[in-house]
N, C-alpha and C positions, 0 to 999 in steps of 0.2 A: 471746634474742629478749624485748625488753620488753614490757610489757602493751599500750601504745598501738599499738605496730607491729602486734602479733598481732591486735589488735581492727581495725585498719585493713584488714588481709589478709583478716579473716574478714568484714567489710563489704563489701569487692568480691565476694567469693565468694557472700555471701548475695544480693547484688543480681543477680548473674548467673545463681544457681540459682533464687532465689525471685523474682526479676524485679520485675514490676510492683506486687506487693503490699507492698513494703517501702519506699515513697516516703515520706519523712519530712515532717511538716507542721511548719513553725517558727512557728506561731500561737500566740496566748496561751491559757493553760489556762482552762477553763470553771470557774464556781463550783461549789460543792458542791450547791447546791440543785437543779440541772437536769443531770442526767448521760445524757438520752436520746440514744442513736446510733441512727440509722436506716439500716439496709443494706436494699438491693435488688440481687438477683441473678436474671438472665434466663440459662438456658443452654439452647442448641438444638443438635440432633444432625441432621445430613444425611449418611448414609452414613459415611464415615470421618473427617468433620469435625465438631468440636464448637467452638461459638462461645459466648463468655461475655462477658456485659455486666454490670457492677456499678456500683454507686453507693453511696457511704457519705458520710451527712451527720452531721457531729458535733454535739455539743450547743450549738456557738457558730454552728451555722446553715453553716458552710463545708462545700463538698461536693468530693470526689475520685471520679473517675470511671475506670473501667478497661474494657479491651476486649481480649480474647485469642481468637485461633483457634489449634485444636490439630488436626493433620491426621496420620493414620496412613497410610502408603503402604508395604506389605510388611513389612519389619523396620525401619522408620524412623518416628520420630515426630518432626514439627516443630511447635513453639509460638512464634507472634509475638504479642507484646502490647505494648499503649499505656496508660500511666497519665496522667492529668492531675491535677495537684494543685489547690488551691482558688484560687491564684493564676495559674492558666493554663499553668504550666510543664509540659512532657511529658517523660516518660522512655519510651523503647522499648527493648524486649527481643526477642531471638531465640535460640531453643536447639533442637538438633536432637540426638536420641538415636539410634544405631544398634545394633542387637542383631545380633551374628554369632557364634552358637554360644556359647562361654563367654566372649565378650567383648563388653562394653558401651561406646560411644564416645560422649561428649557434647561438642559444639561450641556456644559461646554468645557473644553480644555483649550489650552494654548501652550505650546512648547517652542521655547526660544531657541536661538541658534546654540546656546551653551548647554542645551539640553534640560534645564529646568521648565519645570511644567506648573502652570496656575490653572486653577479650575473653578468653574462657577456654575450656579443654578439658582432658578427662580421659578416661582410658581404664581401665576396670576389667577384670580378666581372672581367671576362677577356674580352679584347677587343682587337683583334689582337695580337700583342706582348707585350701588356701591362696588368698586373694583379694589381688591387686595392683593397686594405683591409683597411675598416673602422671598428674600434672595440671600445668598452667601457666597462668598469668593474667598478662596484660599490660595495664598501667594506660594511662591516656590520655597519659601523659608518657613511655611508652616503657619503663618499669621493669618487669621480668618476675620473676615468683616462680614457681619450680618445686618440685614436691613429689613425693616418692616413698614410697609406704606398702605395708606387707604386715602382713595378718592371717593368723594360722595357727591354726587350732582343733585341740586334741587334748583329746578328751574333754569335760570342763566348763571347761577352760581356753582362753582365747583370747590369744593374744601379738600384740602391735603393735608394729611398728617404722618408724620414719619419718625422713625427712631434707627439709629445706627449702633451697634455694638461691636467693639474690637476685642479679640481673644489673642493670646500668644504673641508672636512676632509683631503683629500689627498695633498691638496696645503696648508694646515696650517702646516703640519709637517715640523718642522725644524731639520736639521741635529745635532745629539748630538756632544757637544764638548768633545774632548777625555779627559777622566778622569784623574787625577793626579795619578800617578804610587805610590803604596805603598812603603814605605822605607823599606828595610830589617831589621828586629830586631837581635840585637846582644845579 
């Protein structure tokens, strides 16, 4: 698997698991003179529900806001969040974790500002010294990436084996050929 494709897969997974904190800002970089970033976070707890509201203002004066609500109910935790970038574009995330004995299951979605949704799910199972993870991510164009990983600990040694399978739009993407370098003009 080439690096660009691997980074793309990791970006989708990061958005799904990290959610609202990973929204990129394509604004220009500030000068070296003023690098002040202002961050305000308010967290409130009411029973089994935690609400977090945050604002980050960059050195260029542009602001990103985020809000999330995390609720625990029995053996399940659900987190819903929204991030609004400096240009008013919103990204929403939803994740649910369920713990059932030695098995943890996560299901999540992320919806971008264009309304397209990506979803992912994973199950971790512990059996003795072995942890197995089966996961699946479906992108907004219907392509699916499935993964299966096993970690086994023996003393101070941990062995990891894994496979990745692509289907649909994810498998059809071909790596781009490097473009011709532009010739300098004289």
